[in-house]
N, C-alpha and C positions, 0 to 999 in steps of 0.2 A: 690574731691570734700570738696570747702572749709567750714570748722566747726565755728561758729560765738563765739564769746568771750564768754563762761560761765560763767566765775567768775563776768564777767559784768554785765548776765542776774541777775547772781542772787545776786549781789549789795556787793560782797566780795572780799576783795585783793587774789590777784596769791597764797601768802604765808597762806590763813586762813585754819585753824585746821577745822578737819572732823567735830567736835560739831561747829561751826562758821557754815558751809557750813548746817549741819542737820537745826538749827536753821532758818536760811535764808530761806530756802528751806518752811519750815511748816509757817514761816507767810505769805508767798507771797502767796504760793499754796493754804491757806485759803482764802486770798483777793481775788484771782482769778479761786475758782473753779467753774465748770461751774452747779453747784445743787447752788448754792450761787448766781451766775448771769442770771438764766433762761434768753433762748434766746439773750444772748451777745456773740455776734462773736468774738468781739475783746477781751473779757477775753478768752474764750476759747484756741483761737490761743496765749494767753499770756500764760493761763496754758500749753498748750501744751511745747512752748519754755522751762517754770519753769522744767517740767517733762523730758526734754530732757538731761538739764543741770543737774540735780542734778542724774540722771541716770548715767551722765561720773563721775562726780567731787566726788560723795558717793561711786563711786567704786575704788578701789586702784591701780587695773593695768589700768585699762584704764586711770582713775587720770595720771598717772604716765606718760602714752604714750602719751597721750594729753599735759602734759607739754613738754614731750620731742621733740616730731615730729608732735606736732598740729594735730592727728590724735588720737582717743581711740582704732582704732585696730593695731597702733603700728607703727614703720617706713616706709619709701618709700613716704608716703602721700604730705607731707606738711611741712613746720615751723610752732611753734606754733603761736597764734597771736604774733602780735608784733618781731618777731625774725626773723633775715633774713633766706633762705633757705640754703644759704651755710655754710657749717661748724657743721649745725645740732644740735647744743648745746643748755642748759636751764642754768637758774644761779640753778638748783638743781643739776645736771651734775657737774658744774663747783664748787661749795660748799664742795660738797661730794669728790672732790678730794682731796678738802684741809681739810676739817677738819675731813674725814674720815667717815662722812652721809653715811650711807647707805639707800640703799631702803627698804621699808617694808615687811616681809615677816615671821613675827610672826602670832598671831592669831587672826584675823580679825573678828569684829562683824559683823552680817548680817545686810540689810539695814529694817528700817522701812517700813512698809506699810500703806496705808490710804486707807477707804472704806467708799463708803460711806453711809446711811442710811435715810431712808424717813418714818418718822411717823405717824399716826393721831392722831387726838386729846386726843382719848381716850387711846392708847397706852401710848403717853405720861403723861398723868394724872393716870394714874393706874400703869405704868410701864409694861416692857413684857418681855418676854424671845425669843429672837430670834435664830434662828439656819442658819446659813450663810456658803455657800461654797465659800471658799477665794481660791486663786492659789496665793501658794507660793512656797518654795522649802522645801527639807528636806537632812542632810549631806546625804553621800553615806557612804551608808555600809561597801564596798569593800575596801575603804581607810580610814575610818573616816573623811571626812569632808577633808583631807589634799588635793587632788588631785594629789598625787603618791603614786606608788606602793611600798612596803615596801625593794623593792633590794636597794643595795647598790651605793650612788651617784655616777655621772663619770665628771671627767672633761668637763667643758664646751668648745667643740671646737671653739666655733665663739670667744671666748676672750681669747683661753686658760689660762681659770682658773683665770684670772688677773676680770672680771665684769666689764670692759670696754673695749669698741672696739675704734677705730679711732684715732683725734689727730693730732701731729706733733711735731715739735720744737718750742721753744718757750715760751714764759708767758702761753699761754692758749694752751697747750698738754693735757689737760685731759680728752679728749675724751667724751664718752657718755654710759650710762648704756647700756649694750648689752642686746638687745632684748632679746637673746636667754634663756638669764638665769637669764633677770632681776637684774642683779647685782649680784649674788651670788657664782659667777665664777665654781657652779657645776650645773648636771641638774640629776635628780632620773625621771626613765621615769614615762610619765603620767598614770595615773590609768585608764586601756581599758574601764571601767564602767561609770566613769562618763566624759573622757576625757581630766580629771586634773581640771575639773571644782569644786569638790571635793563636790556637791550636785546635787540634783533631783529634778525637777519642780514637785508639785503635787498638787492637788486639796482637800484641807485641807475641813472637816465638823468642824465649830464651833460653840459653842453654847456660847450665850452672855447675860446676866440678863443686861436689862435698868431699871434705878431707876426710879422712880415715880418721876414725876416733871422736867425730864430731858427738857433745855431749845433749843429753837431754837439756832443753833451755837454750839452745846456743842462738844467736842471732847474726846469720850471715852477709854481709853487705855486700851487694853489687852495684856499683857504681855506674852514676847515669842512664838507670834502668826507671826512675820514677818517673813522675809526670813532666812534661816538659814547661819551661822557664816563660813568663811572659817578659814581654818588649826586649826580647833579644837574651835574657836571663837566662842560664845553664840550668840544665834537667834535675829535678831530684835524685833522690838514689833507692834503690829497691830492698829492701830486708826480706830476709826469708826467716822467719820465725819456727823453729825444729823441734819437734817434739817426739818421744819416740813409744816403739810400739812396747808391750812388754814381753821377756821373753820367758818361757816358760822353765828354763835352766837356771840363768842368773839373774842376779838383783845386782843392778848397775849400781857403784860409788864411784861418782867420778870417772878414773881410769880403771880403778878396781873391780872385779866380777866375784861377787860371794855365791857360792854354791854351797846348799846342805847336803850329805850323805848322810844316808841309814845306815848303821851296822846295827848286827847280831850282837846277844849279851856274849856269845863265845867270841865271836872275833876283837870285842871289846878287850874280853881277859887274855885272851891269847896271843893275840894280833895277828894282822891278815893282811893280803894286797887286795884291795879293791880298787875298782875302775873309776876314774874319774873326768866331767866333761870339760874340754877347752875349747875355745872357738876354734883350734886345729884340728880338734877331732879328740878322743878319749886319750887321755894318760894312767897309766899303774901307778897307783902308791903305797904305802908301807903306812899299816894301821898300828901304830908301840903299843906292847901288851900292857894292860891296863889304862887304856884310853877311857877316859869319863866322857859322858856325854858333855855336850858343846866345844871341845877341845878343836883349837883349830890348826891347819897346816898350808903354811902358804905357798905358793909357785910360782916363785919370782918372776919378771918379764912374760907371763903368758894370759894378760890379760889385753885391756884394748889398747890400740896405739895413741900416743900422745901428741895432738897434732902441734907443729914447728918445732920439733925436738931432734929431728932427724933420728927417727927410727924408736926411739925409746915407748916402753910397755909398761901399763900397771899390770897387777898382779892377779893369782886366782886363789881366792881364800875360801879353802874348803873346813865348813863345818861339820864336825860328827854326832850324828842325833844316835843315841843308841836306844834298839828297841826291844825292851822288856819283852819275853815270851810268852808265849800261852800254852800252858801247857793243859794238856788234855786227855794223856794217859798215867796210867798210875806208875810204870816206870820211868819215864821224865821225873814225875814229884820226886818219887824217891832217891835219884841220881840229885834234882836239889837240894834233897832236905840233905843227904850227905855233904855234898859241896859247900851249904850253911857250914855243919856241924866241923866241919875241918878249916873254915875260911872265915868265919863269922865273927869270930871270939875276938878278935883284935879290935872288929870292927866296932863292937858292940862297948866294948873297951871306953874305945875313942868317943863313942857317941854320949856315955855315963857319965867320962868327965864335963861335958858342956854341961851336962845338967846338975 
């Protein structure tokens, strides 16, 4: 099966570092995450492609196989994108033969995990504590994460200890990394408990404190709760991708909360006292006489908490919407005509001046 160009999917160069790949994946995964694009089939498909590309390029062994053979599973499938099948070599293989560059066999940090969390308004306002079940891995105790048993390494039969196979005569006679030993030239029997993986899958319970005021789209880090490392490397991290359930009362803009209040024609003209919702309950505010539709009133310090500020909070911004009355009886219509005769002359003059 032909594999896509994973480097192109993530928008990175073929020689990109692990950190560059990680940054590119995080940026694109956040943009196309299904929770942030509900109902968007195109975004979901793009997210799946990104996840597949990251799964290959973030794994040292899969990436090495992909670069060398065009298949994360190893040799025998196809040539890497942009390379001919014949000869089966890559630039990594070529220059490792010249400059002495070898494949990575030291400790490798575990992959990061991303877990989506959806919060209600009250949970975000007050903060909460979540107990999540996370599928991750832990180091194999039998081999201490090395993937190998403690017996003495033996010379690799596939390359006779050279670390490379194939080649020929002439300038391009360097061959390719030996698929049996990964270029080490020797092999240690794989751990029977983890079959050489160095880790076991498990489901872990993780308790997480969500700070009060956390915003939609925030990304919270839980250190050390990602995948287990390989060959003694440290674990990756767990990242929580926060999304918010909409609230029927408030529209959130960062730490500020916007709320629209409908007022009657008479309340707008004469002024009134009206109830306004806030996260801590209703407040009564004054509507100034002559209030126009779209006018705003700010309740300072009654919005969302602002994390890491020692208790500071945003504002509640009230927007007034003046509702024009529906007049169904003759008495109301007569009164409105009388009101117009008394008050509309000045308005007519102002409107005429704009003509």
